[in-house]
Structures are given as structure tokens and as C-alpha cells.
Phi, psi and omega in degrees: 000098181283351178297329179296315179293321178296314180300318179297319178297318179299313181296313181302313181293313183295316181295316179298316180294316181295318180294323177300328181268001178080018180288147179266334186205140173264128181256335183202142174231125179257122185240141176248126179228133177288149181305324182290348177291337178067030181286129176266113188307311183295321179293319179296316180298316179298309181300318179301313181300317180293313183287335182283341178305144179070015174235174178286357176264003180301128181084358180291149176272129177258113179259125182244123176251122178266126179259148183286166175284131178238142178231158174233128181286129178282345179278305186250351177086000181291137174257136186208162175273129180281121180259134176052034177058030177264101184272066180228132179296127179288345181275307186242000178070012178291150175256007179273083189246136173257130177284128179236002179191155179112356179246359185291154174207110183205158172275122178284310178196168183229133176255134185227164171249000000 
């Protein structure tokens, strides 16, 4: 279950950032994860809740936004959303695709009191 490690990383980063700014409590953390990360929302939320106890993130809402897989065709240059894991350019049908999105994992922002 890689969600436990992801949740711990989110908490570590958010708590450090909030403390640097003098925040007393984290109320919400907005996270962006690419579809290829395979993050299971319910598992991440559960792990986050357990690990956040006894920190300033205890009780915080974890918002997860899943972004689609994006590719760029090396033949014609078109950028597109990959549907159903079909890595084929919709413009020229080339299979020479560079991944340009869908693997990201980052904290977008943190809301604090």
C-alpha cells in the first residue's frame, strides 16, 4: 500500500511549511496526483487521517485531484489526453509518444488557521 508513504510525505511537507509560517493548525490540504500514480482515494484518505493524528494536521480535510494522462506526439507535436491507455496520437496515429502529464504528485496548497 503505497498510500501510507504518500500520506506520510504529504503530512511531513505540509506540517513543515505550516510551522515555518507560524500556523497553529492545518485545515485543508489540496493535492494533485496524476492518473498513472495509481493513488486510491479512500486508502490515501484513511492513511492520512491515521498519520495526521497528534500533528497540527489532525482533522484536516485532504482534497485529492486526479489529473489525466497527457502525451505529446513526437511526429506531429500534438498534445492530447490519453484515453483508455491508448498511447496513439489522435492526429497522425503515431505511437511515438512522450508522456507530459499523469505522473505528477504534489501539494497544490495548504489552508491553515
